[in-house]
PDBQT receptor file of N, H, CA, C and O in Angstrom, charges set to zero:
ATOM      1  N   MET A   1       9.179  12.533   1.093  1.00  0.00    +0.000 N 
ATOM      2  CA  MET A   1       8.742  11.170   0.864  1.00  0.00    +0.000 C 
ATOM      3  C   MET A   1       9.995  10.300   0.695  1.00  0.00    +0.000 C 
ATOM      4  O   MET A   1      10.921  10.651  -0.036  1.00  0.00    +0.000 OA
ATOM      5  N   THR A   2       9.998   9.174   1.381  1.00  0.00    +0.000 N 
ATOM      6  H   THR A   2       9.246   8.888   1.975  1.00  0.00    +0.000 HD
ATOM      7  CA  THR A   2      11.135   8.257   1.283  1.00  0.00    +0.000 C 
ATOM      8  C   THR A   2      11.060   7.470  -0.029  1.00  0.00    +0.000 C 
ATOM      9  O   THR A   2      10.033   7.474  -0.708  1.00  0.00    +0.000 OA
ATOM     10  N   SER A   3      12.136   6.811  -0.367  1.00  0.00    +0.000 N 
ATOM     11  H   SER A   3      12.970   6.808   0.184  1.00  0.00    +0.000 HD
ATOM     12  CA  SER A   3      12.145   6.004  -1.595  1.00  0.00    +0.000 C 
ATOM     13  C   SER A   3      11.144   4.850  -1.492  1.00  0.00    +0.000 C 
ATOM     14  O   SER A   3      10.533   4.461  -2.487  1.00  0.00    +0.000 OA
ATOM     15  N   LYS A   4      10.983   4.313  -0.298  1.00  0.00    +0.000 N 
ATOM     16  H   LYS A   4      11.480   4.628   0.511  1.00  0.00    +0.000 HD
ATOM     17  CA  LYS A   4      10.026   3.218  -0.093  1.00  0.00    +0.000 C 
ATOM     18  C   LYS A   4       8.592   3.724  -0.290  1.00  0.00    +0.000 C 
ATOM     19  O   LYS A   4       7.775   3.065  -0.933  1.00  0.00    +0.000 OA
ATOM     20  N   GLU A   5       8.301   4.901   0.271  1.00  0.00    +0.000 N 
ATOM     21  H   GLU A   5       8.965   5.436   0.793  1.00  0.00    +0.000 HD
ATOM     22  CA  GLU A   5       6.965   5.482   0.102  1.00  0.00    +0.000 C 
ATOM     23  C   GLU A   5       6.710   5.808  -1.365  1.00  0.00    +0.000 C 
ATOM     24  O   GLU A   5       5.595   5.645  -1.860  1.00  0.00    +0.000 OA
ATOM     25  N   SER A   6       7.737   6.264  -2.047  1.00  0.00    +0.000 N 
ATOM     26  H   SER A   6       8.643   6.397  -1.644  1.00  0.00    +0.000 HD
ATOM     27  CA  SER A   6       7.617   6.564  -3.467  1.00  0.00    +0.000 C 
ATOM     28  C   SER A   6       7.330   5.295  -4.268  1.00  0.00    +0.000 C 
ATOM     29  O   SER A   6       6.528   5.315  -5.202  1.00  0.00    +0.000 OA
ATOM     30  N   ALA A   7       7.979   4.200  -3.904  1.00  0.00    +0.000 N 
ATOM     31  H   ALA A   7       8.630   4.184  -3.145  1.00  0.00    +0.000 HD
ATOM     32  CA  ALA A   7       7.736   2.921  -4.571  1.00  0.00    +0.000 C 
ATOM     33  C   ALA A   7       6.311   2.434  -4.319  1.00  0.00    +0.000 C 
ATOM     34  O   ALA A   7       5.650   1.932  -5.227  1.00  0.00    +0.000 OA
ATOM     35  N   LEU A   8       5.844   2.586  -3.079  1.00  0.00    +0.000 N 
ATOM     36  H   LEU A   8       6.381   2.995  -2.341  1.00  0.00    +0.000 HD
ATOM     37  CA  LEU A   8       4.460   2.208  -2.754  1.00  0.00    +0.000 C 
ATOM     38  C   LEU A   8       3.474   3.012  -3.589  1.00  0.00    +0.000 C 
ATOM     39  O   LEU A   8       2.541   2.460  -4.172  1.00  0.00    +0.000 OA
ATOM     40  N   LEU A   9       3.689   4.307  -3.640  1.00  0.00    +0.000 N 
ATOM     41  H   LEU A   9       4.447   4.755  -3.166  1.00  0.00    +0.000 HD
ATOM     42  CA  LEU A   9       2.814   5.191  -4.405  1.00  0.00    +0.000 C 
ATOM     43  C   LEU A   9       2.788   4.774  -5.871  1.00  0.00    +0.000 C 
ATOM     44  O   LEU A   9       1.720   4.642  -6.469  1.00  0.00    +0.000 OA
ATOM     45  N   GLY A  10       3.961   4.570  -6.442  1.00  0.00    +0.000 N 
ATOM     46  H   GLY A  10       4.829   4.677  -5.956  1.00  0.00    +0.000 HD
ATOM     47  CA  GLY A  10       4.044   4.182  -7.845  1.00  0.00    +0.000 C 
ATOM     48  C   GLY A  10       3.357   2.862  -8.133  1.00  0.00    +0.000 C 
ATOM     49  O   GLY A  10       2.674   2.721  -9.148  1.00  0.00    +0.000 OA
ATOM     50  N   GLN A  11       3.532   1.902  -7.254  1.00  0.00    +0.000 N 
ATOM     51  H   GLN A  11       4.087   2.017  -6.429  1.00  0.00    +0.000 HD
ATOM     52  CA  GLN A  11       2.919   0.589  -7.462  1.00  0.00    +0.000 C 
ATOM     53  C   GLN A  11       1.400   0.673  -7.361  1.00  0.00    +0.000 C 
ATOM     54  O   GLN A  11       0.694   0.056  -8.159  1.00  0.00    +0.000 OA
ATOM     55  N   MET A  12       0.892   1.425  -6.395  1.00  0.00    +0.000 N 
ATOM     56  H   MET A  12       1.465   1.926  -5.747  1.00  0.00    +0.000 HD
ATOM     57  CA  MET A  12      -0.567   1.564  -6.272  1.00  0.00    +0.000 C 
ATOM     58  C   MET A  12      -1.146   2.295  -7.477  1.00  0.00    +0.000 C 
ATOM     59  O   MET A  12      -2.224   1.944  -7.958  1.00  0.00    +0.000 OA
ATOM     60  N   GLU A  13      -0.433   3.313  -7.969  1.00  0.00    +0.000 N 
ATOM     61  H   GLU A  13       0.443   3.598  -7.579  1.00  0.00    +0.000 HD
ATOM     62  CA  GLU A  13      -0.892   4.018  -9.166  1.00  0.00    +0.000 C 
ATOM     63  C   GLU A  13      -0.889   3.084 -10.371  1.00  0.00    +0.000 C 
ATOM     64  O   GLU A  13      -1.824   3.094 -11.172  1.00  0.00    +0.000 OA
ATOM     65  N   GLU A  14       0.161   2.280 -10.497  1.00  0.00    +0.000 N 
ATOM     66  H   GLU A  14       0.921   2.273  -9.846  1.00  0.00    +0.000 HD
ATOM     67  CA  GLU A  14       0.266   1.338 -11.612  1.00  0.00    +0.000 C 
ATOM     68  C   GLU A  14      -0.870   0.322 -11.596  1.00  0.00    +0.000 C 
ATOM     69  O   GLU A  14      -1.347  -0.101 -12.649  1.00  0.00    +0.000 OA
ATOM     70  N   LEU A  15      -1.298  -0.067 -10.401  1.00  0.00    +0.000 N 
ATOM     71  H   LEU A  15      -0.910   0.277  -9.546  1.00  0.00    +0.000 HD
ATOM     72  CA  LEU A  15      -2.397  -1.025 -10.269  1.00  0.00    +0.000 C 
ATOM     73  C   LEU A  15      -3.768  -0.370 -10.438  1.00  0.00    +0.000 C 
ATOM     74  O   LEU A  15      -4.790  -1.056 -10.432  1.00  0.00    +0.000 OA
ATOM     75  N   GLY A  16      -3.790   0.962 -10.589  1.00  0.00    +0.000 N 
ATOM     76  H   GLY A  16      -2.959   1.519 -10.594  1.00  0.00    +0.000 HD
ATOM     77  CA  GLY A  16      -5.042   1.661 -10.860  1.00  0.00    +0.000 C 
ATOM     78  C   GLY A  16      -5.891   1.967  -9.643  1.00  0.00    +0.000 C 
ATOM     79  O   GLY A  16      -7.098   2.175  -9.765  1.00  0.00    +0.000 OA
ATOM     80  N   PHE A  17      -5.274   1.998  -8.467  1.00  0.00    +0.000 N 
ATOM     81  H   PHE A  17      -4.293   1.830  -8.368  1.00  0.00    +0.000 HD
ATOM     82  CA  PHE A  17      -6.025   2.309  -7.256  1.00  0.00    +0.000 C 
ATOM     83  C   PHE A  17      -6.501   3.760  -7.291  1.00  0.00    +0.000 C 
ATOM     84  O   PHE A  17      -5.849   4.624  -7.876  1.00  0.00    +0.000 OA
ATOM     85  N   SER A  18      -7.639   4.012  -6.661  1.00  0.00    +0.000 N 
ATOM     86  H   SER A  18      -8.169   3.310  -6.186  1.00  0.00    +0.000 HD
ATOM     87  CA  SER A  18      -8.201   5.360  -6.617  1.00  0.00    +0.000 C 
ATOM     88  C   SER A  18      -7.325   6.279  -5.769  1.00  0.00    +0.000 C 
ATOM     89  O   SER A  18      -6.572   5.827  -4.907  1.00  0.00    +0.000 OA
ATOM     90  N   HIS A  19      -7.442   7.560  -6.032  1.00  0.00    +0.000 N 
ATOM     91  H   HIS A  19      -8.054   7.927  -6.732  1.00  0.00    +0.000 HD
ATOM     92  CA  HIS A  19      -6.651   8.553  -5.299  1.00  0.00    +0.000 C 
ATOM     93  C   HIS A  19      -6.936   8.481  -3.798  1.00  0.00    +0.000 C 
ATOM     94  O   HIS A  19      -6.011   8.544  -2.988  1.00  0.00    +0.000 OA
ATOM     95  N   GLY A  20      -8.204   8.349  -3.428  1.00  0.00    +0.000 N 
ATOM     96  H   GLY A  20      -8.955   8.297  -4.086  1.00  0.00    +0.000 HD
ATOM     97  CA  GLY A  20      -8.570   8.268  -2.013  1.00  0.00    +0.000 C 
ATOM     98  C   GLY A  20      -7.969   7.051  -1.335  1.00  0.00    +0.000 C 
ATOM     99  O   GLY A  20      -7.510   7.129  -0.195  1.00  0.00    +0.000 OA
ATOM    100  N   MET A  21      -7.973   5.929  -2.037  1.00  0.00    +0.000 N 
ATOM    101  H   MET A  21      -8.346   5.867  -2.963  1.00  0.00    +0.000 HD
ATOM    102  CA  MET A  21      -7.384   4.706  -1.494  1.00  0.00    +0.000 C 
ATOM    103  C   MET A  21      -5.887   4.882  -1.297  1.00  0.00    +0.000 C 
ATOM    104  O   MET A  21      -5.343   4.483  -0.267  1.00  0.00    +0.000 OA
ATOM    105  N   ILE A  22      -5.228   5.470  -2.264  1.00  0.00    +0.000 N 
ATOM    106  H   ILE A  22      -5.670   5.794  -3.100  1.00  0.00    +0.000 HD
ATOM    107  CA  ILE A  22      -3.782   5.677  -2.176  1.00  0.00    +0.000 C 
ATOM    108  C   ILE A  22      -3.443   6.583  -1.002  1.00  0.00    +0.000 C 
ATOM    109  O   ILE A  22      -2.524   6.288  -0.237  1.00  0.00    +0.000 OA
ATOM    110  N   MET A  23      -4.169   7.675  -0.852  1.00  0.00    +0.000 N 
ATOM    111  H   MET A  23      -4.915   7.915  -1.474  1.00  0.00    +0.000 HD
ATOM    112  CA  MET A  23      -3.879   8.612   0.236  1.00  0.00    +0.000 C 
ATOM    113  C   MET A  23      -4.113   7.960   1.599  1.00  0.00    +0.000 C 
ATOM    114  O   MET A  23      -3.331   8.154   2.529  1.00  0.00    +0.000 OA
ATOM    115  N   THR A  24      -5.192   7.189   1.710  1.00  0.00    +0.000 N 
ATOM    116  H   THR A  24      -5.827   7.031   0.954  1.00  0.00    +0.000 HD
ATOM    117  CA  THR A  24      -5.490   6.506   2.973  1.00  0.00    +0.000 C 
ATOM    118  C   THR A  24      -4.416   5.471   3.296  1.00  0.00    +0.000 C 
ATOM    119  O   THR A  24      -3.932   5.403   4.426  1.00  0.00    +0.000 OA
ATOM    120  N   ALA A  25      -4.050   4.675   2.309  1.00  0.00    +0.000 N 
ATOM    121  H   ALA A  25      -4.443   4.731   1.391  1.00  0.00    +0.000 HD
ATOM    122  CA  ALA A  25      -3.021   3.653   2.522  1.00  0.00    +0.000 C 
ATOM    123  C   ALA A  25      -1.689   4.288   2.897  1.00  0.00    +0.000 C 
ATOM    124  O   ALA A  25      -0.998   3.798   3.790  1.00  0.00    +0.000 OA
ATOM    125  N   MET A  26      -1.326   5.370   2.227  1.00  0.00    +0.000 N 
ATOM    126  H   MET A  26      -1.887   5.768   1.502  1.00  0.00    +0.000 HD
ATOM    127  CA  MET A  26      -0.054   6.040   2.524  1.00  0.00    +0.000 C 
ATOM    128  C   MET A  26      -0.056   6.583   3.949  1.00  0.00    +0.000 C 
ATOM    129  O   MET A  26       0.959   6.502   4.642  1.00  0.00    +0.000 OA
ATOM    130  N   LYS A  27      -1.171   7.128   4.389  1.00  0.00    +0.000 N 
ATOM    131  H   LYS A  27      -1.995   7.193   3.826  1.00  0.00    +0.000 HD
ATOM    132  CA  LYS A  27      -1.273   7.656   5.753  1.00  0.00    +0.000 C 
ATOM    133  C   LYS A  27      -1.089   6.528   6.775  1.00  0.00    +0.000 C 
ATOM    134  O   LYS A  27      -0.363   6.682   7.757  1.00  0.00    +0.000 OA
ATOM    135  N   ILE A  28      -1.744   5.410   6.535  1.00  0.00    +0.000 N 
ATOM    136  H   ILE A  28      -2.334   5.285   5.737  1.00  0.00    +0.000 HD
ATOM    137  CA  ILE A  28      -1.641   4.274   7.455  1.00  0.00    +0.000 C 
ATOM    138  C   ILE A  28      -0.231   3.689   7.432  1.00  0.00    +0.000 C 
ATOM    139  O   ILE A  28       0.365   3.454   8.483  1.00  0.00    +0.000 OA
ATOM    140  N   LEU A  29       0.295   3.458   6.243  1.00  0.00    +0.000 N 
ATOM    141  H   LEU A  29      -0.189   3.649   5.389  1.00  0.00    +0.000 HD
ATOM    142  CA  LEU A  29       1.594   2.798   6.116  1.00  0.00    +0.000 C 
ATOM    143  C   LEU A  29       2.761   3.679   6.541  1.00  0.00    +0.000 C 
ATOM    144  O   LEU A  29       3.829   3.170   6.877  1.00  0.00    +0.000 OA
ATOM    145  N   SER A  30       2.570   4.986   6.531  1.00  0.00    +0.000 N 
ATOM    146  H   SER A  30       1.702   5.400   6.258  1.00  0.00    +0.000 HD
ATOM    147  CA  SER A  30       3.662   5.885   6.930  1.00  0.00    +0.000 C 
ATOM    148  C   SER A  30       3.983   5.765   8.419  1.00  0.00    +0.000 C 
ATOM    149  O   SER A  30       5.018   6.249   8.874  1.00  0.00    +0.000 OA
ATOM    150  N   GLN A  31       3.103   5.125   9.168  1.00  0.00    +0.000 N 
ATOM    151  H   GLN A  31       2.261   4.731   8.798  1.00  0.00    +0.000 HD
ATOM    152  CA  GLN A  31       3.291   4.995  10.608  1.00  0.00    +0.000 C 
ATOM    153  C   GLN A  31       4.204   3.835  10.999  1.00  0.00    +0.000 C 
ATOM    154  O   GLN A  31       4.609   3.732  12.156  1.00  0.00    +0.000 OA
ATOM    155  N   ASN A  32       4.534   2.957  10.042  1.00  0.00    +0.000 N 
ATOM    156  H   ASN A  32       4.205   3.040   9.101  1.00  0.00    +0.000 HD
ATOM    157  CA  ASN A  32       5.314   1.768  10.388  1.00  0.00    +0.000 C 
ATOM    158  C   ASN A  32       6.167   1.337   9.193  1.00  0.00    +0.000 C 
ATOM    159  O   ASN A  32       5.636   0.923   8.162  1.00  0.00    +0.000 OA
ATOM    160  N   LYS A  33       7.475   1.436   9.336  1.00  0.00    +0.000 N 
ATOM    161  H   LYS A  33       7.906   1.772  10.173  1.00  0.00    +0.000 HD
ATOM    162  CA  LYS A  33       8.393   1.098   8.239  1.00  0.00    +0.000 C 
ATOM    163  C   LYS A  33       8.338  -0.385   7.878  1.00  0.00    +0.000 C 
ATOM    164  O   LYS A  33       8.461  -0.734   6.704  1.00  0.00    +0.000 OA
ATOM    165  N   ASP A  34       8.155  -1.261   8.861  1.00  0.00    +0.000 N 
ATOM    166  H   ASP A  34       8.055  -0.978   9.815  1.00  0.00    +0.000 HD
ATOM    167  CA  ASP A  34       8.042  -2.692   8.565  1.00  0.00    +0.000 C 
ATOM    168  C   ASP A  34       6.779  -2.976   7.758  1.00  0.00    +0.000 C 
ATOM    169  O   ASP A  34       6.787  -3.816   6.858  1.00  0.00    +0.000 OA
ATOM    170  N   ALA A  35       5.706  -2.281   8.080  1.00  0.00    +0.000 N 
ATOM    171  H   ALA A  35       5.700  -1.599   8.811  1.00  0.00    +0.000 HD
ATOM    172  CA  ALA A  35       4.458  -2.442   7.336  1.00  0.00    +0.000 C 
ATOM    173  C   ALA A  35       4.642  -1.991   5.888  1.00  0.00    +0.000 C 
ATOM    174  O   ALA A  35       4.061  -2.577   4.976  1.00  0.00    +0.000 OA
ATOM    175  N   GLN A  36       5.447  -0.957   5.678  1.00  0.00    +0.000 N 
ATOM    176  H   GLN A  36       5.920  -0.481   6.420  1.00  0.00    +0.000 HD
ATOM    177  CA  GLN A  36       5.729  -0.503   4.314  1.00  0.00    +0.000 C 
ATOM    178  C   GLN A  36       6.434  -1.596   3.521  1.00  0.00    +0.000 C 
ATOM    179  O   GLN A  36       6.088  -1.858   2.369  1.00  0.00    +0.000 OA
ATOM    180  N   ASP A  37       7.428  -2.234   4.143  1.00  0.00    +0.000 N 
ATOM    181  H   ASP A  37       7.709  -2.021   5.079  1.00  0.00    +0.000 HD
ATOM    182  CA  ASP A  37       8.146  -3.332   3.480  1.00  0.00    +0.000 C 
ATOM    183  C   ASP A  37       7.185  -4.447   3.096  1.00  0.00    +0.000 C 
ATOM    184  O   ASP A  37       7.190  -4.927   1.963  1.00  0.00    +0.000 OA
ATOM    185  N   ASP A  38       6.360  -4.852   4.057  1.00  0.00    +0.000 N 
ATOM    186  H   ASP A  38       6.356  -4.462   4.978  1.00  0.00    +0.000 HD
ATOM    187  CA  ASP A  38       5.417  -5.945   3.826  1.00  0.00    +0.000 C 
ATOM    188  C   ASP A  38       4.412  -5.590   2.735  1.00  0.00    +0.000 C 
ATOM    189  O   ASP A  38       4.122  -6.408   1.862  1.00  0.00    +0.000 OA
ATOM    190  N   ALA A  39       3.885  -4.377   2.787  1.00  0.00    +0.000 N 
ATOM    191  H   ALA A  39       4.120  -3.713   3.496  1.00  0.00    +0.000 HD
ATOM    192  CA  ALA A  39       2.889  -3.952   1.806  1.00  0.00    +0.000 C 
ATOM    193  C   ALA A  39       3.491  -3.875   0.406  1.00  0.00    +0.000 C 
ATOM    194  O   ALA A  39       2.849  -4.256  -0.572  1.00  0.00    +0.000 OA
ATOM    195  N   LEU A  40       4.708  -3.389   0.315  1.00  0.00    +0.000 N 
ATOM    196  H   LEU A  40       5.230  -3.079   1.110  1.00  0.00    +0.000 HD
ATOM    197  CA  LEU A  40       5.361  -3.286  -0.987  1.00  0.00    +0.000 C 
ATOM    198  C   LEU A  40       5.580  -4.675  -1.594  1.00  0.00    +0.000 C 
ATOM    199  O   LEU A  40       5.341  -4.884  -2.783  1.00  0.00    +0.000 OA
ATOM    200  N   LEU A  41       6.032  -5.609  -0.779  1.00  0.00    +0.000 N 
ATOM    201  H   LEU A  41       6.227  -5.440   0.187  1.00  0.00    +0.000 HD
ATOM    202  CA  LEU A  41       6.201  -6.983  -1.266  1.00  0.00    +0.000 C 
ATOM    203  C   LEU A  41       4.865  -7.585  -1.695  1.00  0.00    +0.000 C 
ATOM    204  O   LEU A  41       4.780  -8.272  -2.713  1.00  0.00    +0.000 OA
ATOM    205  N   TYR A  42       3.828  -7.317  -0.909  1.00  0.00    +0.000 N 
ATOM    206  H   TYR A  42       3.897  -6.759  -0.082  1.00  0.00    +0.000 HD
ATOM    207  CA  TYR A  42       2.490  -7.820  -1.239  1.00  0.00    +0.000 C 
ATOM    208  C   TYR A  42       2.027  -7.260  -2.586  1.00  0.00    +0.000 C 
ATOM    209  O   TYR A  42       1.505  -8.000  -3.420  1.00  0.00    +0.000 OA
ATOM    210  N   LEU A  43       2.215  -5.970  -2.797  1.00  0.00    +0.000 N 
ATOM    211  H   LEU A  43       2.639  -5.369  -2.120  1.00  0.00    +0.000 HD
ATOM    212  CA  LEU A  43       1.805  -5.348  -4.056  1.00  0.00    +0.000 C 
ATOM    213  C   LEU A  43       2.568  -5.941  -5.238  1.00  0.00    +0.000 C 
ATOM    214  O   LEU A  43       1.970  -6.254  -6.267  1.00  0.00    +0.000 OA
ATOM    215  N   TYR A  44       3.872  -6.095  -5.099  1.00  0.00    +0.000 N 
ATOM    216  H   TYR A  44       4.358  -5.840  -4.263  1.00  0.00    +0.000 HD
ATOM    217  CA  TYR A  44       4.694  -6.647  -6.181  1.00  0.00    +0.000 C 
ATOM    218  C   TYR A  44       4.363  -8.110  -6.468  1.00  0.00    +0.000 C 
ATOM    219  O   TYR A  44       4.269  -8.515  -7.626  1.00  0.00    +0.000 OA
ATOM    220  N   ASP A  45       4.189  -8.892  -5.419  1.00  0.00    +0.000 N 
ATOM    221  H   ASP A  45       4.266  -8.563  -4.478  1.00  0.00    +0.000 HD
ATOM    222  CA  ASP A  45       3.981 -10.333  -5.588  1.00  0.00    +0.000 C 
ATOM    223  C   ASP A  45       2.564 -10.700  -6.010  1.00  0.00    +0.000 C 
ATOM    224  O   ASP A  45       2.369 -11.569  -6.859  1.00  0.00    +0.000 OA
ATOM    225  N   GLU A  46       1.578 -10.037  -5.416  1.00  0.00    +0.000 N 
ATOM    226  H   GLU A  46       1.736  -9.331  -4.726  1.00  0.00    +0.000 HD
ATOM    227  CA  GLU A  46       0.183 -10.453  -5.595  1.00  0.00    +0.000 C 
ATOM    228  C   GLU A  46      -0.592  -9.650  -6.636  1.00  0.00    +0.000 C 
ATOM    229  O   GLU A  46      -1.576 -10.154  -7.176  1.00  0.00    +0.000 OA
ATOM    230  N   HIS A  47      -0.184  -8.430  -6.932  1.00  0.00    +0.000 N 
ATOM    231  H   HIS A  47       0.615  -8.020  -6.493  1.00  0.00    +0.000 HD
ATOM    232  CA  HIS A  47      -0.933  -7.543  -7.837  1.00  0.00    +0.000 C 
ATOM    233  C   HIS A  47      -2.420  -7.537  -7.462  1.00  0.00    +0.000 C 
ATOM    234  O   HIS A  47      -3.273  -7.863  -8.287  1.00  0.00    +0.000 OA
ATOM    235  N   PRO A  48      -2.724  -7.165  -6.212  1.00  0.00    +0.000 N 
ATOM    236  CA  PRO A  48      -4.104  -7.270  -5.720  1.00  0.00    +0.000 C 
ATOM    237  C   PRO A  48      -5.026  -6.219  -6.336  1.00  0.00    +0.000 C 
ATOM    238  O   PRO A  48      -4.584  -5.197  -6.861  1.00  0.00    +0.000 OA
ATOM    239  N   SER A  49      -6.311  -6.509  -6.250  1.00  0.00    +0.000 N 
ATOM    240  H   SER A  49      -6.670  -7.339  -5.823  1.00  0.00    +0.000 HD
ATOM    241  CA  SER A  49      -7.303  -5.491  -6.595  1.00  0.00    +0.000 C 
ATOM    242  C   SER A  49      -7.319  -4.475  -5.450  1.00  0.00    +0.000 C 
ATOM    243  O   SER A  49      -6.736  -4.707  -4.392  1.00  0.00    +0.000 OA
ATOM    244  N   GLU A  50      -7.981  -3.370  -5.674  1.00  0.00    +0.000 N 
ATOM    245  H   GLU A  50      -8.455  -3.181  -6.534  1.00  0.00    +0.000 HD
ATOM    246  CA  GLU A  50      -8.082  -2.362  -4.617  1.00  0.00    +0.000 C 
ATOM    247  C   GLU A  50      -8.779  -2.950  -3.390  1.00  0.00    +0.000 C 
ATOM    248  O   GLU A  50      -8.368  -2.701  -2.257  1.00  0.00    +0.000 OA
ATOM    249  N   LYS A  51      -9.826  -3.725  -3.622  1.00  0.00    +0.000 N 
ATOM    250  H   LYS A  51     -10.159  -3.927  -4.543  1.00  0.00    +0.000 HD
ATOM    251  CA  LYS A  51     -10.553  -4.336  -2.505  1.00  0.00    +0.000 C 
ATOM    252  C   LYS A  51      -9.655  -5.291  -1.718  1.00  0.00    +0.000 C 
ATOM    253  O   LYS A  51      -9.680  -5.294  -0.487  1.00  0.00    +0.000 OA
ATOM    254  N   GLN A  52      -8.870  -6.093  -2.417  1.00  0.00    +0.000 N 
ATOM    255  H   GLN A  52      -8.850  -6.091  -3.417  1.00  0.00    +0.000 HD
ATOM    256  CA  GLN A  52      -7.965  -7.022  -1.738  1.00  0.00    +0.000 C 
ATOM    257  C   GLN A  52      -6.920  -6.274  -0.915  1.00  0.00    +0.000 C 
ATOM    258  O   GLN A  52      -6.552  -6.712   0.175  1.00  0.00    +0.000 OA
ATOM    259  N   PHE A  53      -6.445  -5.146  -1.438  1.00  0.00    +0.000 N 
ATOM    260  H   PHE A  53      -6.744  -4.790  -2.323  1.00  0.00    +0.000 HD
ATOM    261  CA  PHE A  53      -5.441  -4.381  -0.704  1.00  0.00    +0.000 C 
ATOM    262  C   PHE A  53      -6.053  -3.719   0.528  1.00  0.00    +0.000 C 
ATOM    263  O   PHE A  53      -5.397  -3.617   1.564  1.00  0.00    +0.000 OA
ATOM    264  N   ILE A  54      -7.290  -3.273   0.426  1.00  0.00    +0.000 N 
ATOM    265  H   ILE A  54      -7.824  -3.356  -0.415  1.00  0.00    +0.000 HD
ATOM    266  CA  ILE A  54      -7.990  -2.717   1.588  1.00  0.00    +0.000 C 
ATOM    267  C   ILE A  54      -8.096  -3.788   2.674  1.00  0.00    +0.000 C 
ATOM    268  O   ILE A  54      -7.843  -3.517   3.848  1.00  0.00    +0.000 OA
ATOM    269  N   GLU A  55      -8.468  -4.993   2.277  1.00  0.00    +0.000 N 
ATOM    270  H   GLU A  55      -8.674  -5.213   1.323  1.00  0.00    +0.000 HD
ATOM    271  CA  GLU A  55      -8.574  -6.092   3.244  1.00  0.00    +0.000 C 
ATOM    272  C   GLU A  55      -7.215  -6.411   3.859  1.00  0.00    +0.000 C 
ATOM    273  O   GLU A  55      -7.127  -6.701   5.052  1.00  0.00    +0.000 OA
ATOM    274  N   TYR A  56      -6.166  -6.360   3.059  1.00  0.00    +0.000 N 
ATOM    275  H   TYR A  56      -6.238  -6.125   2.090  1.00  0.00    +0.000 HD
ATOM    276  CA  TYR A  56      -4.806  -6.614   3.544  1.00  0.00    +0.000 C 
ATOM    277  C   TYR A  56      -4.406  -5.575   4.596  1.00  0.00    +0.000 C 
ATOM    278  O   TYR A  56      -3.874  -5.925   5.649  1.00  0.00    +0.000 OA
ATOM    279  N   ILE A  57      -4.663  -4.311   4.308  1.00  0.00    +0.000 N 
ATOM    280  H   ILE A  57      -5.096  -4.027   3.452  1.00  0.00    +0.000 HD
ATOM    281  CA  ILE A  57      -4.322  -3.247   5.260  1.00  0.00    +0.000 C 
ATOM    282  C   ILE A  57      -5.168  -3.369   6.524  1.00  0.00    +0.000 C 
ATOM    283  O   ILE A  57      -4.671  -3.144   7.628  1.00  0.00    +0.000 OA
ATOM    284  N   ALA A  58      -6.440  -3.724   6.369  1.00  0.00    +0.000 N 
ATOM    285  H   ALA A  58      -6.844  -3.907   5.472  1.00  0.00    +0.000 HD
ATOM    286  CA  ALA A  58      -7.305  -3.900   7.540  1.00  0.00    +0.000 C 
ATOM    287  C   ALA A  58      -6.758  -4.990   8.455  1.00  0.00    +0.000 C 
ATOM    288  O   ALA A  58      -6.779  -4.846   9.678  1.00  0.00    +0.000 OA
ATOM    289  N   GLU A  59      -6.272  -6.075   7.870  1.00  0.00    +0.000 N 
ATOM    290  H   GLU A  59      -6.255  -6.192   6.877  1.00  0.00    +0.000 HD
ATOM    291  CA  GLU A  59      -5.679  -7.152   8.673  1.00  0.00    +0.000 C 
ATOM    292  C   GLU A  59      -4.424  -6.666   9.391  1.00  0.00    +0.000 C 
ATOM    293  O   GLU A  59      -4.177  -7.050  10.534  1.00  0.00    +0.000 OA
ATOM    294  N   MET A  60      -3.642  -5.836   8.740  1.00  0.00    +0.000 N 
ATOM    295  H   MET A  60      -3.843  -5.523   7.811  1.00  0.00    +0.000 HD
ATOM    296  CA  MET A  60      -2.429  -5.295   9.358  1.00  0.00    +0.000 C 
ATOM    297  C   MET A  60      -2.766  -4.434  10.574  1.00  0.00    +0.000 C 
ATOM    298  O   MET A  60      -2.010  -4.388  11.545  1.00  0.00    +0.000 OA
ATOM    299  N   CYS A  61      -3.901  -3.762  10.508  1.00  0.00    +0.000 N 
ATOM    300  H   CYS A  61      -4.515  -3.800   9.719  1.00  0.00    +0.000 HD
ATOM    301  CA  CYS A  61      -4.286  -2.828  11.572  1.00  0.00    +0.000 C 
ATOM    302  C   CYS A  61      -4.894  -3.533  12.784  1.00  0.00    +0.000 C 
ATOM    303  O   CYS A  61      -5.036  -2.925  13.844  1.00  0.00    +0.000 OA
ATOM    304  N   GLU A  62      -5.250  -4.795  12.639  1.00  0.00    +0.000 N 
ATOM    305  H   GLU A  62      -5.135  -5.290  11.777  1.00  0.00    +0.000 HD
ATOM    306  CA  GLU A  62      -5.878  -5.513  13.757  1.00  0.00    +0.000 C 
ATOM    307  C   GLU A  62      -4.888  -5.829  14.844  1.00  0.00    +0.000 C 
ATOM    308  O   GLU A  62      -5.252  -6.429  15.855  1.00  0.00    +0.000 OA
TER     309      GLU A  62
């Protein structure tokens, strides 16, 4: 796991996201390093709910 992936994992855990959500997000985000940067900034800046983060990732995948 890269340091960026570790930071993503830690931030999602800190926000209380479910294990299934974290695993799904990590699988999707591991495919694109730029997406990891964007998602990490989004998590730090917005402190989204799990639902908001799901919507954010869905938009990234479109």
